[in-house]
C-alpha positions in Angstrom: 124.0 83.6 105.7 121.8 84.5 109.1 121.6 83.1 112.6 119.0 83.1 115.2 119.6 83.7 118.4 118.7 81.1 121.5 115.2 81.7 123.1 112.6 79.9 125.1 110.5 76.7 124.5 106.9 78.6 123.3 104.1 76.9 123.4 102.3 77.0 120.2 103.3 79.2 118.0 106.2 81.8 118.8 109.2 84.1 118.1 112.1 84.1 115.6 114.6 86.8 115.2 117.3 85.7 112.4 120.0 89.0 112.0 123.3 88.6 109.8 126.3 87.0 111.8 127.8 90.7 111.7 125.7 91.6 114.2 125.2 92.0 117.3 122.3 91.3 119.1 122.0 91.7 122.3 119.6 90.2 124.4 117.0 92.3 127.0 114.3 90.1 127.3 113.2 87.2 126.2 109.8 86.0 127.7 106.6 83.4 126.8 104.0 84.8 128.6 101.3 82.0 128.5 100.7 81.7 125.2 102.3 85.4 123.8 106.2 85.5 123.5 108.3 88.5 123.3 112.0 89.1 122.6 114.0 92.0 123.4 117.0 92.7 121.1 119.6 95.6 120.8 121.8 95.8 117.9 124.0 98.1 118.7 126.2 98.5 115.6 122.5 99.9 113.9 121.8 102.0 116.7 118.1 99.6 116.7 116.3 97.6 119.6 114.3 95.4 117.7 111.1 93.7 119.6 109.4 90.3 117.7 106.0 89.6 120.0 103.8 86.3 119.2 100.1 86.8 120.2 98.0 83.2 119.6 94.5 83.7 117.4 91.2 83.0 119.3 90.9 80.1 120.6 93.6 81.0 122.1 94.1 84.5 123.3 94.4 85.1 126.2 94.2 89.0 127.1 95.7 89.1 131.0 99.0 87.6 129.1 98.9 89.8 126.2 98.8 93.3 129.0 101.8 91.7 130.5 103.5 91.4 127.5 102.5 94.8 126.3 103.0 96.1 129.7 106.7 95.1 129.4 107.5 96.3 126.3 106.2 100.0 127.1 108.3 99.6 130.2 111.2 98.7 128.2 110.0 101.9 126.2 110.5 103.8 128.5 113.9 103.0 130.1 114.5 103.8 125.8 113.4 107.5 126.0 114.8 108.1 128.8 118.4 107.1 127.4 118.3 111.0 125.3 120.7 110.9 122.7 121.6 107.4 123.3 118.2 106.3 122.4 117.8 104.2 120.1 115.0 103.7 117.0 112.7 101.2 118.0 111.0 98.8 115.3 107.5 96.4 117.1 107.2 92.9 114.6 105.3 89.8 115.4 102.6 87.9 114.5 99.3 90.3 116.1 96.7 88.6 114.7 94.7 90.6 115.0 92.5 90.2 112.1 89.8 93.0 110.0 87.3 92.1 112.1 89.1 93.8 114.9 91.5 96.3 113.3 91.3 97.9 109.8 94.7 100.0 108.8 94.3 103.0 106.7 96.6 105.5 104.9 98.2 108.1 106.4 101.1 110.2 105.8 103.9 108.7 107.9 102.8 104.7 107.5 99.3 103.7 108.4 96.9 104.1 111.2 94.4 101.9 112.9 90.4 102.0 112.9 89.2 99.8 115.3 85.6 98.2 114.7 83.4 99.2 116.6 82.3 96.8 119.7 83.6 95.2 122.4 85.5 92.4 122.7 88.8 90.8 125.0 90.4 91.2 121.5 89.7 94.8 120.8 90.6 95.4 124.1 94.0 94.3 123.9 94.7 95.7 120.0 93.1 99.2 121.8 96.0 99.4 124.1 98.9 97.9 121.6 97.5 102.0 119.7 97.9 103.2 122.9 101.4 102.0 122.9 102.1 103.2 119.1 100.4 106.5 119.7 102.5 107.0 123.3 106.0 106.3 121.5 105.0 108.2 118.1 105.2 104.8 116.0 104.1 104.2 113.2 102.6 100.3 111.6 104.0 100.0 108.0 102.3 96.7 106.6 99.9 97.8 104.1 99.0 94.2 102.4 97.5 91.8 104.0 100.6 88.9 104.7 97.6 85.7 106.1 94.9 85.3 103.5 93.1 89.0 103.0 94.5 89.9 106.7 96.7 92.2 107.9 98.0 90.2 110.9 101.7 90.1 110.4 102.7 93.5 111.8 106.1 95.9 111.1 106.3 99.3 114.1 108.9 101.3 113.7 108.9 105.4 115.6 111.3 106.0 113.0 109.7 105.2 109.5 111.7 106.9 107.6 114.7 104.3 108.0 112.5 102.0 106.2 112.9 102.7 102.1 110.4 99.4 101.6 108.5 97.5 103.7 106.9 93.8 101.6 105.4 90.6 102.2 106.8 87.8 100.5 104.9 84.2 100.5 105.3 81.2 101.6 104.1 78.1 103.2 102.2 77.9 106.9 105.3 77.4 109.6 102.5 78.2 112.7 99.2 79.2 113.2 
């Protein structure tokens, strides 16, 4: 009994958010930035904002589109922070497609912290933008097991990691990249 709210058509991969029909999903942003996709929903019953991101792997990766997606996310998070005691716990999840050649995730006290591999590329610049966003809003990445082959490329990032007692992965047939 899960339902999917409406979303824009995706080019290539895309985002999907499934939720219990008992929850009210209030759409805030549903936008494609070329090949990147962003969904933001507020779920009042659990005082949560859920952000779902799709960032395609090379050769379809586009730095400018990813930067716009992160800027839109940052604008939303800035507004959420301004709500004071009405601020929502926020989670970012999705297929970010940053393989170990771009970033590795090391264990820390409140989740995993990123170690961006030395060198320059537009994918590494994009990963730095994501890490800057995580740092600005005190967010932590929780996925500690590979999500595709031996890579952690599907992430779950939260500003309240203690709300989640377990973050696990499951093997399934690929449906996209």
